[in-house]
N, C-alpha and C positions, 0 to 999 in steps of 0.2 A: 657436564655438571655446570658449565657456564651457560648453556642453552636451557637447561632445566631451571636455573636460577632467574633467568631473564623471563621465562614463561610463566613461573609460578610463584616467585618470590620478587615480583617487582614491587616497588614503593607503593604503588597505587593499590595493589592486591593485598600486600600486607596491612595497609592503612585500613582498607574495607574490611578485612577480616577482624582486625582488632576492635574497630569501632562496632562491628556487628556483634561480637562476642560480649562487648561491654553492654550494649543495648539489650540483648538477649537475657544476659544474667540479672540485669537491673529489672526489666519487665518480670522475669520469673520470681525474683525476690519480692517484688510488689505484689504480685499474684497470690504468693505464700502468704504474706503478712496481711492481706486483705481476706484471706481464707476463701479465695475463689475455689470452685469445684474442680475444675481441670486447668491447673496453671500451665500444663504443657501447651496449651493452645497459645499462651502468650508468647513462649519461646518460639513456637513455630512460626508465628505470625511475624516476628521479627526478622526471620530468615526469608519470608516470602516478601514483605515489603522493603527491605533493605536493598538499595541500588548503589552502584559506584559513585553516582551523582547526588548531591544533596536535594536538588530539585525534584528529581525522580523519585527518590524516597518519599518525600513529602506527598507528591501527587499520588503515588501508588498507594499510600498509607490512607489518604482521604479517600480514594475510590474505593478502597477495601472496607473502610468503615461505613461508607454509604451502601455499599453492596450487602454487607451483613446486616444493617438495620433493616433494609428493604425485605431481605429473605426472613428475618426474624419477625417482622410485622405480617408477612404473609402466613407464617405458621401460626402466630396468634389469632389471625383471622379465621383460618380454616379448622383449627384442631378441636374447637368445642363440638362442631357438628360432625366431624368425620372420624376422630381418633378412636372411636368405639367400632370403627368398621375398617379393619386395616386395609382391605383391597381399595376401599374408596378413598382413604387417606393417602395411599401409595399412588392412585391414579391422579390425584390432585396435585401432589407434589411432582410426580412425572410431568404432567403438563405445564406446571409452573417452570421447570428447568427448560422445557422446550420453548415456551413462550419467551422467557428472559433471554434464551440463547439467540432467537430470531431477533429481538431488538438489539441485542449487543453486536450481531453481525453486521448491522447496517452503519456501524461506525468502525472505521478503521484506525482510528487513534486509541491511545491508551484509556481514554474515557470509557471505551467499550467494557472494560473490566467491570464497570459498576453493576451493570445487568447481568453479565456472565456470572459474577461472584453471587449476586441475589439469587440466581436460580439454584446453584449447587450448594450455597450456604443453607438454603431451606432444607435440603436433603441432609446435610451434615448435623443440622439441629434437630430435624424431625424425626428421622429414621431411628437412632440408637434408643429413644425413648418411648417409641410407639407403644409399646407393651405396658408402659407405666404412665399413663395420661397426666397424673398429677406433677410429673416430673418435667414435663415440657416446657412449661412457663419459666421454671428455675433455670433450665437448660439454655433457653433462649437468650434470657436476662445474663446468665453468667458468660456465654459467648461474646455478647456485645461488650461486656465489661472487660473481658480479658483481651479481646482484640483492641479495644480502646486504650488499655494500659500499653499494649505492644506498639501500637502505631505512635503514640505520644512519646515513648522511649526511643523507638527507632528514629523518628523525625527529629527530635532534639538532638540526640547523639550526633547524627550525620550532619545536622545543619550548624550545630555550635561547635564541635570539635574538628578543626581543620577541614572545614566544608569544601567540596570540590564541586565548582561551577561548571555548567553545561553550556554557558554562552559561547565559549570558544569553540566547541564543538558544532554548535549550530551555525556560527560564522563560517568555519571551515567547510561545512557540508555545502552551503551554497557557493562558496568560493571554489570548491573542487567540482561542482555541477558545471560552472561556467568554464573553468579550466579544461575539463574533459571536452566540452564543446569546442573551445578554441583549437585544441590540439587537433581534434577530429577535422576541423575545417581547414587548418593548415596542411593536414596530411591530403586532403581531397584536392587542394589546389596546387600541390607541389609534387604528389607522388606520379610516377611515369604511368602505372597502370590505374585505370578509372573502374575497374571491376571491383565489386564488393569483395572485401577481405575478411577474414576471422578477426583480425585486430579491430576494424573499424565497426564489425558487428558487436564485438565485446564491449567497445565504447558506448554505442547505441544502448545495449542492454543494462550498462552500468547508469547511463543517464535516466533510463526508465524507472530506475530504483530510487532515484533521489526524491520524487515528490512525497512518497510514503515516508521516507526517512525524515524529511523536513517537517511534514506534519506532526510526526511523532516527538520530534525534539521540540517544536513550538508548544505542544500540549504540556510538556514537562516544565519548559522554561518558564511558563505563566507563573510557577509557584516560586520563582526567584524574586517576585515582586516588582517594585518600581525600578530597581537596577535593570531588568532585562525587558522592560516594557516597551522602550524605544527600539532595541534590536528586535523584538518580536514583529512589532508593526513595520518595520524596514524589512525584515527577511519575507513576511507574508506578502508583500507587494513584489519583492524582487522573484519570490516564487512563482507568481502569476506570469511575469515576462519570461522567466527561464523555460516554462513549460513549451513555449513555442520553438524550442531549439531543434528539437527531433525533425519536425516536418521541415523546416527551413533548411538543415543540413542534408537532408535526404533529397530535397528538390535541387540544391547546388549539385550533388552528387550525379543526379539523372542528367541534367543539361551538360555537365562537363563530359559525361560518358558519350552523350550524342554528339557534342562538338567534336571529341576525339575519333569517334566511329566515322563521321563524315568528313573528317579531316578538314574541318573548317578552321582556317587561320584567322587569328583576331586582327582586325584593322589596327594600324598603329595607335590611334586615339583610344581604342578600347585596351590594348595592350598596356599603355601607359596607366590608365585608370586601375587596371588588374593589379599592376605591380605596386601602386600606391595603396592599393588596399592590402596586399601581402605586408607591406612596410608597416602599415598601420596595426595589422593584426598581431605582428610579432613585436611591437614597440610596448616598452614598459608603461608610458602614461598616454593612454587613449583619449581622456577627456578633452584635452586642448585640440585634438585633431579630429574629432568626431564629426563635427559640423562641417569641417573642410572636406572630408571624404565623402559625406553625403551629398554635398553640392557638386563635387567632382562626378559622383555616379549620376545624378540627375542631368548634368550637362552633356555627359556621355550618352545616356538614354535619348536625350533630345537629338543629338548628332546622328545617333543610329536611325532615328526616326526620319531625320531629314535626307539620310542617304537611301532610306527606302523609297521616299517620295521622289528623289532624283534618279531611282532605278540603279544607283550604284551598288546596292545591296539588295539580294533577293528578299522576298517576304519571308521565307523559312529562316534564312540566315539571320535577318534582322530581329525576328522574333525570339529566336533562340537565344541571341546575345542579350536582348533586352531582358528576357527572362532571368538569365544567370545575373544581371547586374541588379534586377529587382530583388533577387534572393540575398544578394551580398548586402544590398542595402537594408534587407530585413534584419539580417545579422548585425549590422551597425546599430540599428535602432534597438535591438534587444540588449545589445552590450551598454548602449548609452542609458537605457532605462534601469539595468542592473546597477550600473557605477553611479549614477547621479541621483537615484531614488532618496538617498539619505537627505539630500538638500531640500526635498519636498516633503518628507515624512510629518512634518509639522502639520500640514494640511490635510492630512488623511482622516482625521476624526470625522469630518462631515460625510465622507463617502462610504459610510457603512462599514461593516465588518468583513474584510476580504477573505477571512477564514470560512466564514458562514457561506460566502459565494462559492468558494472552492469546494465545499461539502457538498453544495447542491449540484455539482457536476461529477460526483462519484459514480462510478459503475457499480450498480448493485444487482447481482443475479438473484432475484428473489426465489427463482425455482431451486437454485442451489441452497439458498439459506433455509427454504422450506425442508428440503431433503436433510439437511445437516440437524435441523431442529427435531424432525420426525425420528432421526437415528438416535438422538440423545433420549427422546421420550421413550422409544421402544427398548433400548438398552436397559434404562433406569427401571421401567415398569417390568420387564421381563426378570430382572434380577429380584425385583420386589415379591413377584409371583414365586419365583424359585425359593426365596427365603421364607416366605409366609407357608408355601406348600411342605416345605422340609421341616418346618417347625424348628429350625436352627436358631438358637437363642443369640448366637453371637454373628448371625450372618448380616446384621444391619450395615456392615462396612461394605459389602457387595455393591448394593444400589447406589450407595452415595460415591463410591469409587468409579462406577459406571458413568454416573452424572457428571463428574469431575473430569474424567478422560475424554467423554465425547463433547463437552464443553471447551475443554482447554484447546484441543486441536481441531475444532470445526472450521477455523478459517483456512486450512490447508487442502490444496487438491487432493493429495494421498496422505491421509492421517495415519496410515498403517505403521510406517517405519517409525515415527516419533511414538507411536502407542507402544511398540515392541521395545523402543529405548525406555519408555516409562516403566515397562515390566521388568526390565533389567535393574532399573534404578530401585525398584520396589524389593526386588530379590537381595540386591546389596545391602538396602536398609533393613530387611530382616536379619541378614546374617550379622550385621553390626549390632543391631538390637539385642539379638539373642546373647552376643559376646558381652555386651555392656551388662545386660541383665544377669548374666551368669557369674561374670568375674568381678566386674568393678563396682557396680552399685550397690550390690550386698555389702561391700566393704565400707561404704559411706553411711555414716550416722548423724552428720551435721550437714547443714547448708554449705559451709565452707569446703567440707570434704568432697561433696558432690561437685562443686565448681571444679575443684582440682581434678577431679576424674572425668569431667565433661570437657574441660578447656582444650586439651589438645585435639581431641576429635572435632569439636566445633570450629577451632581455629583452621584445620586443615579443610574442613567443609566451606568456610569462607573463602579460602584460596582457589578451591575448585569452582565456586560460584562466580568468582571474580574473573576467571578466565573465559572469554567468549566461547572457546571450543568445548568447554565442559559445564558451561552455566546450566543448561537444562538438567543435566545428570546431577549437579550439585543440588539444584532446587528440588527435585524429586525426592532425593534422600532426605533433604532437610525437613520437608513436609511430612515424611513418614516417621522418622526415628522417634521424635518426642511422644507422638500419639502410640506408637508400638510399645515403647519402653513404659508409658503410662505414668510418666513423671507426676508424683502427687505429694502430698504432706508427709507421708511415712517413709519415702523413698525405698519401698519394698515392692520390686516388680514382681508380677505374676507370670511365670513362664508360660502356663496353660493359656492364659488370656492373650498372650503375646502370639502363640502358634495359632490360636483361634482367630485373632485379628489378621495374622498374616494369611491365612488360608482364604479367609473371606475377601482380603483385599484382591487376591490373585484370581478368585471366582468373579470378581466384579470387573477386572481388566479383561479377563477372557471373554466375558459376555460382550463387553464394548468392543474388543478387537474383532469378534466373529461377526457381530451385527454391522459394524462399519464395514468390513470387508465384503459383506453381502449386499449392501444397499447404497454405501455412501463413498466408498474409495473410487476416485476418478482420476484419470490421467490429466496432466496439464493440459494436454492438447484438447481434452473435452471442454474444459473452462475456457480455453482460448477461442475454440470455435463458437461457443455461445456469446461471448463478448463480441466476436467477429459479426455474426448474425445480428445481433441488437444494433451493432453500429451501421449494419447496412439498412436496417429497417428504420433507423433514425436519418439516415441520408435520404431514403425515399420520402419520408415524411417532410424532411426539410425542403425537398426539390418541389414537392406538392405545394408548400406554403409560398415558395418563390413563384410558381406558375400562377397561383390564384392572388397573388399580389398580398398576401398575408405576412410576409417575412419583413423583419426590420434589423438594423445593425445589431441590436440586442440578441435577437434570435439567432443572428450569424455567429456571433460570440459565444453564445450558449451551445450551439451545436460544435463549434471547434473544441471547447473546452470538455465536453462530454466525450467527443469521440478521441481526443488526445488522451484522456484518461484510460480509455479502452486500449489505446496503443500501449500504454505502460503495462497494461495487464497482459497483452498478447506478447509482446517482445520477449521478455524473459521465458515464457512457457514454450515459446516456438523454438527457442535456442536448446531448452532441456529435452523437449519431447517433439523433434522435427518430423512429424508425420507428413506424407506426400502432400495431401490435400491443402494442410495448413501452409506448408512451405510455399506452394505454387499460388496459394489463394491471397497471399500478402499479409499485411499487418495494420490495415485500416489508414496508413499514411496518405496512401493515394486518394482514398475517400474523402480525407479531410480536404485535400486541394481541389477535388471534383466539386464538394459542396461550396467552398469558398470562391472558386472561379465561376461557378454557375450564378452565385449571388452577383459578384462584379460584373459578370456579362451581361445578365438580364436586368437586375433590380437598378443598377446605376445607370444602364443605357437604355431603358425601356422607351423612354420618349423619344430618342434618337433613332432606335430601331423601327419604331412605329413610323416615324417620319419618312423613312426610306422604305417602308413596307417589307421589311425583312420579317419573314415568317419563321417562327421558332416551335410551332406545335409539333412538327415531326420530330425534332430533336429531343423535346421532353418526352414524347411517347416511346422513342427508341431507348432512351437512357432509362427509363422507368422499366421497359420490358427487360432490358440487360440485368438491372439490378435485381429484379425479382428472380431471375434465373440463377443469380449468384445465392440466393437464399435457399435454393434447392441443392446447388452444387457450388461448393467455394471455388472449385477449378474452373467454372464456366468462364468462357473467353467472350469479350465483345464481339458481336456479331456483324456481319457484313453490311446490313442495313444501316446499322448506326454509323459506321465508318462512312458510307456513302452520304448519309446525311449531313454529317460534319463537313465532308469535303466540299459538298454542295455550298454550304454556308460559308466556308472559308473562301471559295473562290468567289462567291458572290460579293462577300464584304470586301475582298482584295480589289475587286473591280470598282466597287462603290467609294473606296478610299481615293481614288483618282479625282473623284469630284468633291469629296468631303473627308478631309483629313482626320475629323474627329471620330471617324469610324475606326481609326487605328487602335484606340483603346478598347473597344468589344472586340475586334479581330485579335487583339493580344491575349484577352482572357479566353476567347474560344479556342485559340491555338493551344493554350495551357491545358484545356479540359482535353483536347485531342491527344496532346502530348501524354497526359496521365493514363489515357485509355489505349492509345495505340503508339507506344514509344518507339516502335521499330519501323513505323510506316514514314516515308519521306513525303514531302509536300506533293499534294495531287496535281497532276499535269493537265488534267481536263476536268471540266465540270460534270458531274454525275448527278443527274436528276433523280431524286428519291422517288 
């Protein structure tokens, strides 16, 4: 009983449910007083728009209003010319649903709700009155009015009565992101085994989910006004820096593993710096020590370089140790940026909108988007043809349910499981609606008695929605019951109408499930593979820009941001669906470092390399050949000619370093590229001419 109370009757859940009930009854009462045609829409909208946090309630309400208006305007635009031709009208609405869904899927923040709702709102407003053209205008205006009343009521109630702020959630999300990285870094540096463990993989997957979570929270927090503006600007900049944590940590792991495998002991001065870094990592206040640890790492790297030049450290050992320290320094710089950005946030206005810059780097799989949109079109239009062909007067619910279902779950790899859950929710809603219609509502003769009859059920429904584990089921039931009961001015439900509406809903859901299963249901590994191949293509393009001297620091940053976004797409899917070629193919983190190190090797040192007649054409040719083979097979391994080319260049640069120590820097980046591609290969002992 205690567990049940903690789960279902928490303070936040009870408060949310009470406020939502109040907003719903208030909206329903106003809709009745204003003599709206379908007051049930107001009640439904309150439950759809209401969220645990006041800002997310306001944001979803506004997005719902905009989507409804957009859908209504479309119906106004097309119905005069098409409503006398049911098939043409159905075709236009089905295309609109698909087009809106396509645009919606380009945005992974809650703002995507505007376009998605615009699509299926047109179906909700257009299909029920398609056989009575004169009613459509009234229906569209009525829905907009009722939804407006509902979102005003829900926004005011949740914002004015004990409002729940989202600012702490946003702050904690970013803090947890960094804390996870610090924990993983400490684990990597202190654990006896340097092999990948499930615990480390779990932390990486968790970190891959933070960017989308932060983007979502920022979108909602905007609606908390000036109080949250400073925090949003702060977090948006922190978010840009924290995105680099995953490749930094994996690079640290790779080097530690190689040092352990080769049983390379740290020189005393490196060991001292390493221990100071660990002390800094586990200290409470890092701000005062950050510059000191960075200076310490820089001095140690200079000592390593000096030992290499004095021949007291081999090239391989010095480059591995320098690489490890470089990545530790990267971690320190990310920490510094994360912890001190608040001091600089006042100067961010002139630097543009970081959120828009992040959006430009999102991974968008347009092929999958088109497939999702086509599925929504096909399911909606197929239901329309069935409805028209059967002459079923109450069949209009089928195509609108198909439109809703295909739109709502279009962003998922495998929508079938949530669609089946939706079907269960509709069945539960049907049973509840029949019980209410047969036993409770006939006894209500006044508004007050109706409220008394509905209150227990709606309160329980609010508790279900407030619980994250049952949120989706609660929303499904909440969207179905008021419409099925047909709450209106006379409080007299029509059982025959309820049964017909229920059957029509189930038919629409079945159409959506079957068509989705046939053409849209994809495994997570399918989505991950497509993201991986797109990342390889972008690496090939970036290397081509480097070779042709068309790259810049901005294009380097853009490449890194785009590829890291794909890493965040791949990591969780790889864990859920670990198919062999995806597991052996990697996760694009290696490709990030290949692109970055190629830029640092060639672009930063092009003049120096030309001065010493270092020819890199063969290296670019072989790496391009290897990457193109990966497009055909993710399991393709780097070929021998590529290794021979890199070994030749390494030996050549190593010898040239004896005359010009400036070449140590391009040697370092070239070694990093080789390490990314041939992590098990030791330092070449002889020069191999390509």
